[in-house]
ZASE-550637 format. One record per residue (C-alpha): x, y, z; residue in three letters; residue number from 1. Coordinates in Angstrom, 1 decimal, padded with zeros to 4 digits, m for minus. Example, Ala and Ser with C-alpha at 12.3 -4.5 7.8 and 13.67 -1.06 7.14 Angstrom:
<nodes>
+--------+--------+--------+------+-----+
:      u :      v :      w : type : seq :
+--------+--------+--------+------+-----+
:  012.3 : m004.5 :  007.8 :  ALA :   1 :
:  013.7 : m001.1 :  007.1 :  SER :   2 :
+--------+--------+--------+------+-----+
</nodes>
This chain:
<nodes>
+--------+--------+--------+------+-----+
:      u :      v :      w : type : seq :
+--------+--------+--------+------+-----+
:  044.6 : m005.8 :  005.3 :  GLN :   1 :
:  044.8 : m004.7 :  001.5 :  THR :   2 :
:  042.4 : m002.3 :  000.1 :  PHE :   3 :
:  041.7 : m001.2 : m003.5 :  VAL :   4 :
:  041.0 :  002.4 : m004.0 :  MET :   5 :
:  039.4 :  003.7 : m007.1 :  LEU :   6 :
:  040.1 :  007.2 : m008.1 :  GLU :   7 :
:  039.1 :  009.4 : m011.1 :  GLY :   8 :
:  035.9 :  007.6 : m011.8 :  CYS :   9 :
:  032.7 :  009.6 : m012.8 :  PRO :  10 :
:  030.8 :  010.3 : m009.7 :  LYS :  11 :
:  027.6 :  009.0 : m010.9 :  ASP :  12 :
:  029.2 :  005.5 : m011.6 :  LEU :  13 :
:  030.7 :  004.9 : m008.1 :  GLY :  14 :
:  033.2 :  005.7 : m005.5 :  CYS :  15 :
:  035.1 :  004.3 : m002.7 :  THR :  16 :
:  034.0 :  004.8 :  001.0 :  VAL :  17 :
:  036.2 :  003.9 :  003.9 :  VAL :  18 :
:  034.6 :  003.1 :  007.2 :  LEU :  19 :
:  036.8 :  003.1 :  010.3 :  ARG :  20 :
:  037.0 :  004.0 :  013.9 :  GLY :  21 :
:  035.0 :  001.1 :  015.6 :  ALA :  22 :
:  035.0 : m002.7 :  016.2 :  SER :  23 :
:  034.6 : m005.1 :  013.3 :  ARG :  24 :
:  031.1 : m006.1 :  014.5 :  ALA :  25 :
:  029.9 : m002.3 :  014.7 :  ALA :  26 :
:  031.5 : m001.6 :  011.3 :  LEU :  27 :
:  029.6 : m004.4 :  009.8 :  LYS :  28 :
:  026.4 : m003.0 :  010.9 :  GLN :  29 :
:  027.3 :  000.6 :  009.7 :  VAL :  30 :
:  028.4 : m000.9 :  006.3 :  LYS :  31 :
:  025.1 : m002.7 :  006.0 :  ARG :  32 :
:  023.0 :  000.4 :  006.6 :  ILE :  33 :
:  025.3 :  002.6 :  004.4 :  LEU :  34 :
:  025.0 :  000.2 :  001.6 :  ARG :  35 :
:  021.2 :  000.2 :  002.1 :  PHE :  36 :
:  021.1 :  004.1 :  002.1 :  LEU :  37 :
:  023.2 :  004.1 : m001.1 :  ILE :  38 :
:  020.8 :  001.6 : m002.6 :  TYR :  39 :
:  017.8 :  003.7 : m001.6 :  VAL :  40 :
:  019.2 :  007.0 : m003.1 :  ALA :  41 :
:  020.2 :  005.2 : m006.3 :  TYR :  42 :
:  016.7 :  003.7 : m006.6 :  ASN :  43 :
:  014.9 :  006.9 : m005.8 :  LEU :  44 :
:  016.9 :  008.7 : m008.7 :  ARG :  45 :
:  015.9 :  005.9 : m011.2 :  LEU :  46 :
:  012.3 :  005.8 : m010.0 :  GLU :  47 :
:  011.8 :  009.4 : m010.1 :  THR :  48 :
:  012.9 :  009.5 : m013.7 :  SER :  49 :
:  010.5 :  006.7 : m014.6 :  TYR :  50 :
:  007.6 :  008.5 : m012.8 :  LEU :  51 :
:  008.4 :  011.8 : m014.3 :  LYS :  52 :
:  008.4 :  010.3 : m017.8 :  GLU :  53 :
:  005.1 :  008.8 : m017.0 :  ARG :  54 :
:  003.7 :  012.1 : m015.9 :  CYS :  55 :
:  002.7 :  010.9 : m012.4 :  ALA :  56 :
:  002.0 :  013.0 : m009.5 :  LYS :  57 :
:  000.9 :  012.5 : m005.9 :  LEU :  58 :
: m002.6 :  013.9 : m004.8 :  PRO :  59 :
: m002.7 :  017.1 : m002.7 :  ASP :  60 :
: m004.2 :  014.9 :  000.2 :  SER :  61 :
: m001.5 :  012.3 :  000.3 :  TYR :  62 :
:  000.2 :  011.8 :  003.8 :  LYS :  63 :
:  003.1 :  009.6 :  004.5 :  VAL :  64 :
:  002.3 :  007.1 :  007.4 :  LEU :  65 :
:  005.6 :  006.3 :  009.4 :  PRO :  66 :
:  004.3 :  002.8 :  010.3 :  GLU :  67 :
:  004.2 :  001.8 :  006.6 :  ASN :  68 :
:  007.7 :  003.1 :  005.6 :  LEU :  69 :
:  009.1 : m000.3 :  004.7 :  PHE :  70 :
:  009.9 :  000.3 :  000.9 :  SER :  71 :
:  012.5 :  002.3 : m000.7 :  SER :  72 :
:  010.0 :  003.2 : m003.4 :  SER :  73 :
:  007.7 :  006.2 : m003.5 :  LEU :  74 :
:  004.1 :  005.8 : m002.3 :  CYS :  75 :
:  004.3 :  002.1 : m001.7 :  VAL :  76 :
:  002.0 :  000.8 :  000.9 :  ASP :  77 :
:  002.1 : m003.0 :  001.5 :  TYR :  78 :
: m000.9 : m002.8 :  003.8 :  GLY :  79 :
: m001.6 : m005.3 :  006.5 :  ASN :  80 :
: m001.5 : m009.2 :  005.8 :  PRO :  81 :
: m004.8 : m010.8 :  005.1 :  PRO :  82 :
: m006.8 : m012.2 :  008.0 :  ASN :  83 :
: m004.7 : m010.8 :  010.6 :  GLY :  84 :
: m001.8 : m013.1 :  009.8 :  ARG :  85 :
:  001.9 : m012.4 :  010.9 :  LYS :  86 :
:  004.0 : m013.3 :  007.9 :  VAL :  87 :
:  007.6 : m012.3 :  007.2 :  ARG :  88 :
:  007.8 : m011.2 :  003.6 :  PRO :  89 :
:  010.2 : m013.2 :  001.3 :  TRP :  90 :
:  013.4 : m011.4 :  001.0 :  ASN :  91 :
:  015.5 : m013.9 : m000.9 :  GLY :  92 :
:  017.8 : m014.6 :  002.2 :  ARG :  93 :
:  015.4 : m015.6 :  004.9 :  SER :  94 :
:  017.8 : m018.4 :  006.1 :  ASN :  95 :
:  020.5 : m015.9 :  006.8 :  GLU :  96 :
:  020.2 : m014.4 :  010.3 :  PRO :  97 :
:  022.5 : m011.6 :  009.3 :  SER :  98 :
:  020.2 : m010.3 :  006.8 :  GLN :  99 :
:  017.4 : m009.8 :  009.4 :  ARG : 100 :
:  017.1 : m006.9 :  011.8 :  SER : 101 :
:  018.6 : m007.2 :  015.4 :  ILE : 102 :
:  015.1 : m006.9 :  016.9 :  SER : 103 :
:  013.6 : m009.6 :  014.8 :  GLY : 104 :
:  010.9 : m007.2 :  013.6 :  GLN : 105 :
:  009.9 : m006.8 :  009.9 :  VAL : 106 :
:  012.0 : m003.9 :  008.7 :  THR : 107 :
:  012.7 : m002.2 :  005.2 :  ALA : 108 :
:  015.4 : m004.9 :  004.7 :  PHE : 109 :
:  012.8 : m007.5 :  004.3 :  ASP : 110 :
:  011.0 : m005.6 :  001.6 :  HIS : 111 :
:  013.7 : m005.2 : m001.0 :  GLN : 112 :
:  012.4 : m008.1 : m003.1 :  SER : 113 :
:  009.3 : m009.6 : m004.6 :  ILE : 114 :
:  007.7 : m012.9 : m005.2 :  LEU : 115 :
:  005.7 : m013.2 : m008.3 :  ILE : 116 :
:  004.0 : m015.9 : m010.4 :  THR : 117 :
:  004.6 : m015.7 : m014.1 :  SER : 118 :
:  002.3 : m017.3 : m016.7 :  VAL : 119 :
:  002.6 : m017.4 : m020.6 :  TRP : 120 :
: m000.7 : m017.3 : m022.4 :  MET : 121 :
: m001.6 : m018.1 : m026.0 :  ALA : 122 :
: m005.3 : m017.6 : m027.3 :  ASP : 123 :
: m006.5 : m017.4 : m023.7 :  LYS : 124 :
: m005.2 : m020.7 : m022.7 :  THR : 125 :
: m002.1 : m021.3 : m020.7 :  GLN : 126 :
:  000.8 : m022.1 : m022.9 :  CYS : 127 :
:  003.3 : m023.7 : m020.3 :  CYS : 128 :
:  003.3 : m024.3 : m016.7 :  PRO : 129 :
:  003.3 : m021.3 : m014.3 :  ALA : 130 :
:  006.5 : m020.3 : m012.6 :  GLU : 131 :
:  007.0 : m018.8 : m009.2 :  VAL : 132 :
:  009.9 : m016.4 : m009.4 :  LYS : 133 :
:  011.6 : m014.4 : m006.6 :  GLY : 134 :
:  013.4 : m011.1 : m007.6 :  ILE : 135 :
:  015.9 : m009.3 : m005.4 :  CYS : 136 :
:  016.0 : m005.8 : m006.6 :  CYS : 137 :
:  019.3 : m004.7 : m008.1 :  TYR : 138 :
:  020.8 : m008.1 : m007.7 :  SER : 139 :
:  021.8 : m010.9 : m010.3 :  LEU : 140 :
:  018.2 : m012.1 : m010.0 :  GLN : 141 :
:  016.9 : m008.8 : m011.3 :  ASP : 142 :
:  017.1 : m007.1 : m014.7 :  VAL : 143 :
:  016.5 : m003.4 : m015.6 :  SER : 144 :
:  013.5 : m002.3 : m017.1 :  LEU : 145 :
:  015.1 : m001.6 : m020.4 :  GLY : 146 :
:  016.7 : m004.9 : m020.6 :  GLN : 147 :
:  013.4 : m006.7 : m020.0 :  PHE : 148 :
:  011.6 : m004.8 : m022.7 :  LEU : 149 :
:  014.4 : m005.4 : m025.2 :  ARG : 150 :
:  014.7 : m009.1 : m024.4 :  ASP : 151 :
:  011.1 : m010.2 : m023.5 :  SER : 152 :
:  008.9 : m007.9 : m025.5 :  CYS : 153 :
:  010.6 : m006.5 : m028.5 :  PHE : 154 :
:  012.6 : m009.7 : m029.3 :  ASN : 155 :
:  010.7 : m011.4 : m032.0 :  LEU : 156 :
:  013.1 : m014.3 : m032.1 :  SER : 157 :
:  012.1 : m015.3 : m028.5 :  LEU : 158 :
:  010.9 : m018.7 : m028.5 :  LYS : 159 :
:  008.2 : m020.2 : m026.1 :  CYS : 160 :
:  009.1 : m022.4 : m023.3 :  GLN : 161 :
:  006.6 : m024.9 : m024.7 :  ASN : 162 :
:  008.6 : m026.8 : m027.4 :  SER : 163 :
:  005.4 : m027.8 : m029.2 :  THR : 164 :
:  004.3 : m024.1 : m029.5 :  CYS : 165 :
:  005.4 : m022.4 : m032.8 :  LYS : 166 :
:  003.8 : m019.0 : m032.2 :  LYS : 167 :
:  005.7 : m015.8 : m032.0 :  SER : 168 :
:  005.8 : m013.4 : m029.2 :  VAL : 169 :
:  003.0 : m011.4 : m030.9 :  LEU : 170 :
:  000.7 : m014.3 : m030.2 :  ASP : 171 :
:  001.5 : m014.6 : m026.6 :  HIS : 172 :
:  000.7 : m012.6 : m023.5 :  SER : 173 :
:  002.8 : m012.6 : m020.4 :  LEU : 174 :
:  001.0 : m012.4 : m017.0 :  SER : 175 :
:  002.7 : m011.5 : m013.5 :  PHE : 176 :
:  000.4 : m012.3 : m010.6 :  ILE : 177 :
:  001.2 : m010.9 : m007.0 :  HIS : 178 :
: m001.2 : m010.9 : m004.1 :  ASN : 179 :
: m004.5 : m009.5 : m005.3 :  ASP : 180 :
: m003.0 : m007.9 : m008.6 :  GLY : 181 :
: m002.4 : m009.0 : m012.1 :  LEU : 182 :
: m000.3 : m007.4 : m014.7 :  ILE : 183 :
: m000.9 : m008.5 : m018.4 :  ASN : 184 :
:  001.7 : m007.7 : m021.0 :  ILE : 185 :
:  001.0 : m008.0 : m024.7 :  THR : 186 :
:  003.0 : m007.0 : m027.6 :  VAL : 187 :
:  001.5 : m005.6 : m030.7 :  GLU : 188 :
:  002.6 : m004.6 : m034.2 :  GLN : 189 :
:  001.8 : m000.9 : m035.1 :  MET : 190 :
:  000.9 :  000.2 : m038.6 :  ASP : 191 :
:  003.4 :  003.0 : m038.5 :  ASP : 192 :
:  006.8 :  003.1 : m036.8 :  PRO : 193 :
:  007.5 :  005.5 : m034.1 :  LEU : 194 :
:  009.0 :  008.9 : m034.9 :  PRO : 195 :
:  012.8 :  009.0 : m034.7 :  PRO : 196 :
:  014.3 :  009.8 : m031.2 :  PRO : 197 :
:  016.4 :  012.7 : m030.4 :  PRO : 198 :
:  019.9 :  012.4 : m031.4 :  GLN : 199 :
:  021.1 :  011.7 : m027.8 :  SER : 200 :
:  018.8 :  008.9 : m027.4 :  LYS : 201 :
:  019.2 :  006.8 : m030.6 :  LYS : 202 :
:  021.2 :  004.1 : m029.1 :  SER : 203 :
:  022.9 :  002.9 : m025.8 :  ARG : 204 :
:  026.6 :  002.9 : m026.0 :  GLY : 205 :
:  028.1 :  001.3 : m029.1 :  ASN : 206 :
:  025.6 : m001.4 : m029.5 :  ASP : 207 :
:  023.4 : m000.4 : m032.5 :  GLU : 208 :
:  020.9 : m003.2 : m031.8 :  SER : 209 :
:  019.6 : m001.4 : m028.7 :  ASP : 210 :
:  017.0 :  000.7 : m030.3 :  ASP : 211 :
:  015.5 :  003.7 : m028.4 :  ALA : 212 :
:  012.3 :  002.8 : m026.5 :  ILE : 213 :
:  009.4 :  005.3 : m026.2 :  ALA : 214 :
:  006.6 :  005.3 : m023.6 :  THR : 215 :
:  003.1 :  006.7 : m023.4 :  TRP : 216 :
:  000.0 :  006.3 : m021.5 :  THR : 217 :
: m003.7 :  005.7 : m022.5 :  TYR : 218 :
: m006.4 :  006.5 : m019.8 :  CYS : 219 :
: m009.3 :  004.0 : m020.0 :  THR : 220 :
: m011.6 :  006.6 : m018.0 :  ASN : 221 :
: m010.9 :  009.4 : m020.5 :  CYS : 222 :
: m010.7 :  007.0 : m023.5 :  ALA : 223 :
: m007.7 :  008.6 : m025.1 :  ARG : 224 :
: m003.9 :  009.0 : m024.8 :  VAL : 225 :
: m003.2 :  011.5 : m022.0 :  VAL : 226 :
:  000.7 :  011.7 : m022.1 :  THR : 227 :
:  003.1 :  012.7 : m024.8 :  PRO : 228 :
:  005.3 :  010.2 : m026.4 :  LEU : 229 :
:  008.6 :  010.3 : m024.6 :  VAL : 230 :
:  011.8 :  008.3 : m025.2 :  TYR : 231 :
:  012.9 :  006.8 : m021.8 :  ILE : 232 :
:  016.2 :  008.1 : m020.3 :  SER : 233 :
:  019.2 :  006.3 : m019.2 :  GLU : 234 :
:  018.0 :  006.2 : m015.7 :  ASP : 235 :
:  014.6 :  004.9 : m016.7 :  THR : 236 :
:  016.4 :  002.2 : m018.8 :  TRP : 237 :
:  018.4 :  001.1 : m015.7 :  LYS : 238 :
:  015.3 :  001.1 : m013.3 :  TYR : 239 :
:  015.0 : m002.2 : m011.5 :  SER : 240 :
:  012.3 : m004.5 : m013.2 :  PHE : 241 :
:  011.4 : m005.8 : m009.6 :  GLY : 242 :
:  010.9 : m002.2 : m008.3 :  LYS : 243 :
:  008.8 : m001.6 : m011.4 :  PHE : 244 :
:  006.5 : m004.5 : m010.5 :  LEU : 245 :
:  006.5 : m003.5 : m006.9 :  GLU : 246 :
:  005.5 :  000.1 : m008.0 :  CYS : 247 :
:  002.6 : m001.3 : m010.3 :  SER : 248 :
:  001.3 : m003.5 : m007.6 :  PHE : 249 :
:  001.6 : m001.3 : m004.5 :  TYR : 250 :
:  001.6 :  002.3 : m005.7 :  ASN : 251 :
: m002.1 :  003.0 : m005.4 :  ARG : 252 :
: m002.0 :  006.7 : m004.8 :  ASP : 253 :
: m000.1 :  008.2 : m007.8 :  ALA : 254 :
: m002.2 :  010.0 : m010.4 :  GLN : 255 :
: m001.8 :  011.0 : m014.0 :  MET : 256 :
: m000.6 :  014.6 : m014.4 :  ASN : 257 :
: m002.0 :  015.6 : m017.8 :  SER : 258 :
: m003.4 :  019.2 : m017.6 :  PRO : 259 :
: m003.4 :  019.4 : m021.3 :  ASP : 260 :
: m005.9 :  016.6 : m021.5 :  HIS : 261 :
: m007.6 :  017.2 : m018.2 :  GLY : 262 :
: m006.7 :  013.7 : m016.9 :  CYS : 263 :
: m005.8 :  013.2 : m013.1 :  SER : 264 :
: m007.2 :  009.7 : m013.0 :  CYS : 265 :
: m005.5 :  007.0 : m010.9 :  GLN : 266 :
: m002.4 :  005.6 : m012.4 :  MET : 267 :
: m002.7 :  002.0 : m011.3 :  GLN : 268 :
: m006.2 :  001.2 : m012.2 :  SER : 269 :
: m007.0 :  003.7 : m015.1 :  ALA : 270 :
: m003.8 :  004.0 : m017.0 :  ALA : 271 :
: m002.7 :  001.5 : m019.8 :  THR : 272 :
:  001.0 :  001.8 : m020.1 :  LEU : 273 :
:  002.7 :  001.5 : m023.4 :  TYR : 274 :
:  006.3 :  001.0 : m024.3 :  PHE : 275 :
:  007.2 :  001.2 : m028.0 :  GLY : 276 :
:  010.3 :  000.4 : m030.2 :  CYS : 277 :
:  010.2 :  000.7 : m033.9 :  GLY : 278 :
:  006.9 : m000.9 : m035.1 :  ARG : 279 :
:  006.3 : m002.8 : m031.8 :  LEU : 280 :
:  004.3 : m001.7 : m028.7 :  ALA : 281 :
:  004.0 : m003.4 : m025.4 :  ALA : 282 :
:  001.0 : m003.0 : m023.5 :  ARG : 283 :
:  000.9 : m003.2 : m019.6 :  PHE : 284 :
: m002.6 : m003.5 : m018.0 :  THR : 285 :
: m003.3 : m003.9 : m014.3 :  TYR : 286 :
: m006.3 : m005.6 : m012.9 :  GLU : 287 :
: m007.3 : m006.7 : m009.4 :  SER : 288 :
: m008.0 : m010.4 : m008.8 :  VAL : 289 :
: m009.6 : m012.3 : m006.1 :  LYS : 290 :
: m007.1 : m014.6 : m004.4 :  SER : 291 :
: m008.1 : m018.0 : m002.8 :  PHE : 292 :
: m006.4 : m019.8 :  000.0 :  GLY : 293 :
: m005.7 : m023.5 :  000.0 :  VAL : 294 :
: m005.8 : m025.3 :  003.4 :  PHE : 295 :
: m004.3 : m028.9 :  003.7 :  VAL : 296 :
: m005.5 : m031.0 :  006.8 :  ARG : 297 :
: m003.8 : m034.0 :  008.1 :  ARG : 298 :
: m007.1 : m035.5 :  009.2 :  HIS : 299 :
: m010.6 : m034.9 :  007.7 :  LEU : 300 :
: m013.3 : m035.9 :  010.0 :  PRO : 301 :
: m016.0 : m038.0 :  008.2 :  ILE : 302 :
: m019.7 : m038.1 :  009.5 :  ASP : 303 :
: m020.9 : m041.7 :  008.8 :  ASP : 304 :
: m024.5 : m040.8 :  009.5 :  SER : 305 :
: m024.6 : m038.0 :  007.0 :  PHE : 306 :
: m023.2 : m040.5 :  004.2 :  HIS : 307 :
: m025.9 : m043.1 :  005.3 :  ARG : 308 :
: m028.7 : m040.6 :  005.0 :  ILE : 309 :
: m027.4 : m039.2 :  001.6 :  GLU : 310 :
: m027.1 : m042.9 :  000.3 :  ALA : 311 :
: m030.6 : m043.8 :  001.5 :  ARG : 312 :
: m032.0 : m040.5 : m000.1 :  HIS : 313 :
: m030.2 : m041.4 : m003.4 :  HIS : 314 :
: m031.6 : m044.9 : m003.3 :  LEU : 315 :
: m035.1 : m043.7 : m002.7 :  GLU : 316 :
: m034.7 : m041.4 : m005.8 :  GLN : 317 :
: m033.7 : m044.2 : m007.9 :  ILE : 318 :
: m036.4 : m046.6 : m006.7 :  ALA : 319 :
: m039.1 : m043.8 : m007.4 :  THR : 320 :
: m037.5 : m043.1 : m011.0 :  ALA : 321 :
: m037.2 : m046.7 : m011.9 :  SER : 322 :
: m040.7 : m047.7 : m010.8 :  ALA : 323 :
: m042.2 : m044.7 : m012.9 :  GLU : 324 :
: m040.0 : m046.0 : m015.8 :  LEU : 325 :
: m041.3 : m049.5 : m015.5 :  PHE : 326 :
: m044.9 : m048.5 : m015.2 :  VAL : 327 :
: m044.5 : m046.3 : m018.3 :  ALA : 328 :
: m043.1 : m049.4 : m020.1 :  PHE : 329 :
: m046.0 : m051.6 : m019.2 :  ASP : 330 :
: m048.5 : m048.9 : m020.4 :  LYS : 331 :
: m046.7 : m048.6 : m023.6 :  HIS : 332 :
: m046.8 : m052.3 : m024.2 :  ILE : 333 :
: m050.4 : m052.4 : m023.4 :  GLU : 334 :
: m051.0 : m049.6 : m026.0 :  LYS : 335 :
: m048.9 : m051.3 : m028.7 :  VAL : 336 :
: m050.9 : m054.8 : m028.0 :  SER : 337 :
: m054.3 : m052.9 : m028.4 :  ARG : 338 :
: m053.1 : m051.2 : m031.6 :  GLU : 339 :
: m051.9 : m054.5 : m033.1 :  ALA : 340 :
: m055.3 : m056.4 : m032.3 :  ARG : 341 :
: m057.1 : m053.6 : m033.9 :  SER : 342 :
: m054.9 : m053.6 : m036.9 :  LEU : 343 :
: m055.0 : m057.4 : m037.4 :  PHE : 344 :
: m058.7 : m057.6 : m036.5 :  GLY : 345 :
: m060.1 : m057.8 : m040.1 :  SER : 346 :
: m060.3 : m061.2 : m041.9 :  ALA : 347 :
: m058.0 : m060.0 : m044.7 :  ALA : 348 :
: m055.0 : m059.9 : m042.3 :  ASN : 349 :
: m053.3 : m063.2 : m041.2 :  ARG : 350 :
: m053.6 : m064.2 : m037.6 :  PRO : 351 :
: m050.2 : m065.5 : m037.5 :  GLU : 352 :
: m048.7 : m062.1 : m037.8 :  HIS : 353 :
: m050.8 : m061.0 : m034.9 :  LEU : 354 :
: m049.4 : m063.9 : m032.9 :  GLN : 355 :
: m045.8 : m062.9 : m033.8 :  THR : 356 :
: m046.2 : m059.3 : m032.5 :  VAL : 357 :
: m047.9 : m060.5 : m029.4 :  LEU : 358 :
: m045.1 : m062.9 : m028.8 :  ALA : 359 :
: m042.4 : m060.1 : m029.2 :  GLU : 360 :
: m044.4 : m057.8 : m026.9 :  LEU : 361 :
: m044.6 : m060.7 : m024.3 :  GLY : 362 :
: m040.7 : m061.0 : m024.5 :  THR : 363 :
: m040.2 : m057.4 : m024.0 :  ILE : 364 :
: m042.7 : m057.4 : m021.0 :  GLY : 365 :
: m040.9 : m060.3 : m019.4 :  ASN : 366 :
: m037.4 : m058.5 : m019.8 :  GLU : 367 :
: m038.8 : m055.3 : m018.2 :  VAL : 368 :
: m040.3 : m057.3 : m015.3 :  ASP : 369 :
: m037.0 : m059.1 : m014.7 :  HIS : 370 :
: m035.1 : m055.8 : m014.8 :  ALA : 371 :
: m037.5 : m054.3 : m012.3 :  ALA : 372 :
: m037.1 : m057.3 : m010.1 :  LYS : 373 :
: m033.2 : m057.3 : m010.2 :  THR : 374 :
: m033.0 : m053.5 : m009.6 :  LEU : 375 :
: m035.4 : m053.7 : m006.7 :  GLN : 376 :
: m033.2 : m056.6 : m005.2 :  GLU : 377 :
: m030.1 : m054.6 : m005.6 :  LYS : 378 :
: m031.7 : m051.6 : m003.9 :  ILE : 379 :
+--------+--------+--------+------+-----+
</nodes>
C-alpha cells in the first residue's frame, strides 16, 4: 500500500501516526481508539481555553463519578434517562454497527454529538417552523464557536428564513432547546463600541473582515458584571459549537471564579454570557423548561356508557335552561300587555292602537310557544 507522510508541519496543526504490528481488524480498533483519544485531547485544550476566559472553576466538593464518564468535556453529566427508559443517544451514525462498541453498551462514542431544536422568534412569536438539527462535534455538521458568532450573530446582512419577514437580526432571537434546557440568543446594539483588542488579536489570518470577539459575564444573582472583558483566543474561536451547547446544557457544577467581585454563583443558571464585536453584543441566557411527552396509540378504547351519560346530562341542562328562558318570555309578554292596557285605558287614546299592540304581543307569544314545543320534541 501507498502512504503519504507529512513532515515539517507545526506540531499543533497535525502529524502523521503509523500503526503496525497486528492484524487489520485489530489495527482498525486501535485506529478508532487513537483517533478518539486525539479528539478528546484536542477538545480539552479548546474547552479549557473557553472556560478559562469565562472565569469558571469547579467547586471544592466536586467528585468525578466513573459511571458517568461518557463525555469528552469537563464536568458534563448526562444523568439518567427519564422514567427509567433505556435509550441510546443519537450519535449521527446509529445505522453503522462499526460505530458502536463491541459490547453493544452505551459508551463515550455515543455521546460525541447532540440533537437540538432551533427556533427563530420575532416579537415573541415564532417566525418560522422549528428545525431539529443533529451536530456531530468537530465534523462537517459542526462549526466553530467563533464562526457561529460571526455568521449567525454579528452578520447584520443575515436574512430570516421566513421570506415574508423583513426584520433584521437585531429584531430576532434564536432559541436552542435540548431535553429540559433552553438557550436564548439575542443580539443588541451597544451605545459605544468595545475598546480596541490587543495587537495580537485584531484579526484572524489575512481576512480583515474577521473582527476580534470579546466575552464577559453578567451575574443575575449579584446583579452586575462579574468578569473582565476578554478577547477570545484562537483556541476558543476553534471550540466546537456542538460542544459549547453540550457544556451549556449539561455542565451544572461549574461556578464563576470572580474573587474581585465576590461571585461564585453557578455558571449555568446565574450567568448571562455576552459576546461582543464592535457595537454588537450577543446575549446567551439559559433556563429550564418542562418537557412533555407525546404518546400515540393505535387504538383508543371508547366507553359508550360514559358518552350516553354525558349526552343525557347536557340535554337536561339544555331543557332546564330553555324552560327558564321561555317562562321569562311569557312573564315579560304579560308585563308588556298590562302596561299597554294601562297606557291606552284613557278615552283620549285610540282603542285600535291597543289592539295592534296586543296583536303583536300575541304573535310573539305564539312564536315563543312554537319554539318551546319544537325544542322539546328535539330533546
